[in-house]
C-alpha positions in Angstrom: 115.4 90.7 58.8 112.8 89.8 61.4 109.2 90.3 60.4 108.2 91.5 63.8 110.7 94.5 63.9 109.2 97.9 64.5 110.8 99.3 61.3 108.9 100.1 58.1 109.7 98.4 54.8 111.5 101.4 53.5 113.8 101.4 56.5 114.4 97.7 56.0 115.2 98.2 52.3 117.7 101.0 53.1 119.3 98.9 55.8 119.7 96.0 53.4 121.3 98.3 50.8 123.7 99.7 53.3 124.6 96.2 54.5 125.4 95.0 51.0 127.5 98.1 50.3 129.4 97.7 53.6 130.0 94.0 53.0 131.6 94.8 49.6 133.9 97.3 51.3 134.5 94.8 54.1 136.4 92.5 51.7 139.3 95.0 51.4 139.8 95.8 55.1 142.5 94.3 57.3 141.7 91.5 59.8 141.8 93.7 63.0 139.3 96.2 61.5 136.9 93.4 60.4 137.0 91.9 63.9 136.2 95.3 65.5 133.3 95.8 63.1 132.0 92.3 63.9 132.1 93.1 67.6 130.3 96.4 67.0 127.6 94.6 65.0 127.2 92.1 67.9 126.8 95.0 70.4 124.3 96.7 68.1 122.2 93.6 67.7 122.2 92.9 71.5 121.0 96.5 72.1 118.3 96.0 69.5 117.1 92.9 71.4 117.0 94.9 74.6 115.0 97.7 72.9 112.5 95.1 71.6 112.2 93.6 75.0 111.6 97.1 76.5 109.0 97.7 73.8 107.2 94.5 74.7 107.2 95.4 78.4 105.8 98.8 77.5 103.0 97.2 75.4 102.0 95.2 78.5 101.0 98.4 80.3 97.5 99.5 79.7 96.4 103.2 80.0 93.0 103.6 81.6 90.5 106.3 80.8 91.6 108.5 83.8 95.2 108.5 82.5 96.6 106.0 85.1 98.6 102.9 84.1 97.5 99.4 84.9 99.3 96.2 84.5 97.1 93.4 83.1 96.1 90.7 85.6 98.3 87.7 85.2 96.8 84.9 83.1 99.3 82.1 83.8 99.7 80.4 87.2 103.4 81.3 87.4 102.6 84.9 86.7 100.1 84.9 89.6 102.8 83.3 91.8 105.3 86.1 90.8 102.6 88.7 91.7 102.0 87.1 95.1 105.8 86.8 95.8 106.3 90.4 94.9 104.1 91.5 97.7 106.1 89.7 100.4 108.6 92.5 101.0 105.7 95.0 101.4 104.0 92.6 103.9 107.3 92.2 105.8 107.8 96.0 105.9 104.2 96.5 107.3 104.7 93.8 109.9 108.1 95.3 111.0 106.5 98.8 111.3 103.7 97.4 113.4 106.2 95.6 115.7 108.3 98.7 116.1 105.1 100.7 117.0 104.1 98.2 119.6 107.6 98.0 121.0 107.8 101.8 121.3 104.4 101.9 123.0 105.5 99.2 125.5 108.7 101.1 126.2 106.9 104.3 126.8 104.4 102.6 129.1 107.2 101.1 131.1 109.0 104.4 131.5 105.8 106.1 132.6 105.1 103.3 135.1 108.6 103.6 136.5 108.2 107.4 137.0 104.8 106.9 138.6 106.1 104.3 141.0 109.0 106.5 142.0 106.6 109.4 142.7 104.3 107.2 144.8 107.1 105.6 146.8 109.0 108.9 147.4 108.7 110.7 150.8 107.6 114.0 149.1 104.1 114.5 147.9 103.6 114.9 144.1 102.5 118.6 144.7 106.0 119.4 145.8 107.4 118.8 142.4 105.1 121.4 140.9 106.0 124.1 143.5 108.4 126.7 142.0 110.3 127.2 145.3 111.0 123.5 145.5 112.4 123.5 141.9 114.7 126.4 142.8 115.8 124.5 145.9 116.7 121.4 143.8 118.6 123.6 141.3 120.6 125.3 144.1 121.3 122.2 146.1 122.1 119.8 143.3 125.6 118.3 143.5 128.1 120.0 141.2 130.1 117.7 138.9 133.9 118.4 139.1 
């Protein structure tokens, strides 16, 4: 077995004993069963490799004194490149939000300017729009849609 596996020597010894016992019984099994067992062993080994990779990734995390996790600063140039590239979506999102904010402000300003120019060009004075009697007049004389 691998010397860098996270298992103790007793577990490794038990695994070796079980493997030899199963190999002896494997000699008497039909071909279809041995092929299914071989495929199951391959799946088990691949899941062990994934678990070891996950363990390595978990070891890369460092717990600080206040309980928060911190990734170590990249030491290799390509790690630094990956770190910089991973911030590109965040920068694009922030730029998009800023553009949307500016566009919304421009649209609001244009709408307000249009209303102001309509009020200034109109024959009625702006005080007429705040008069309650004029509002009632507009409601009663508005054209009804058929």
